[in-house]
C-alpha positions, 0 to 999 in steps of 0.5 A: 802539219799533216805531213809532220804528224804523218811521219810521226804516225800520229795523223790518224789519231788526230784526224779521227780523235781519241777518247780515253775509255771510262773503264778498261779493267777488262781489257786484254794485254793486246788491247792495253798495248793498243790503248797505250800506243794510241794514247802516246800518239795522241799526246805526241800530236798534241805536243807537236801542235803546241810547239807549232803555233805562235803565242796567240794560237797557243792561247786558243789551244792551251786547254785542249786535252786531245790532238783533235 
């Protein structure tokens, strides 16, 4: 799984975790772009994890909102 997420460039966000900021109204365009990319990587990793586990494993992670 680490190798697959690494190829998708989503391993770091999975390892380190991702927290959605409470307020990002004052973010610059570069910060908004970085946030969007990080959010996308996290959702990609979560999707891959959902697809990789069997039914009993899926039941354990179904309520997850982040890949960590």
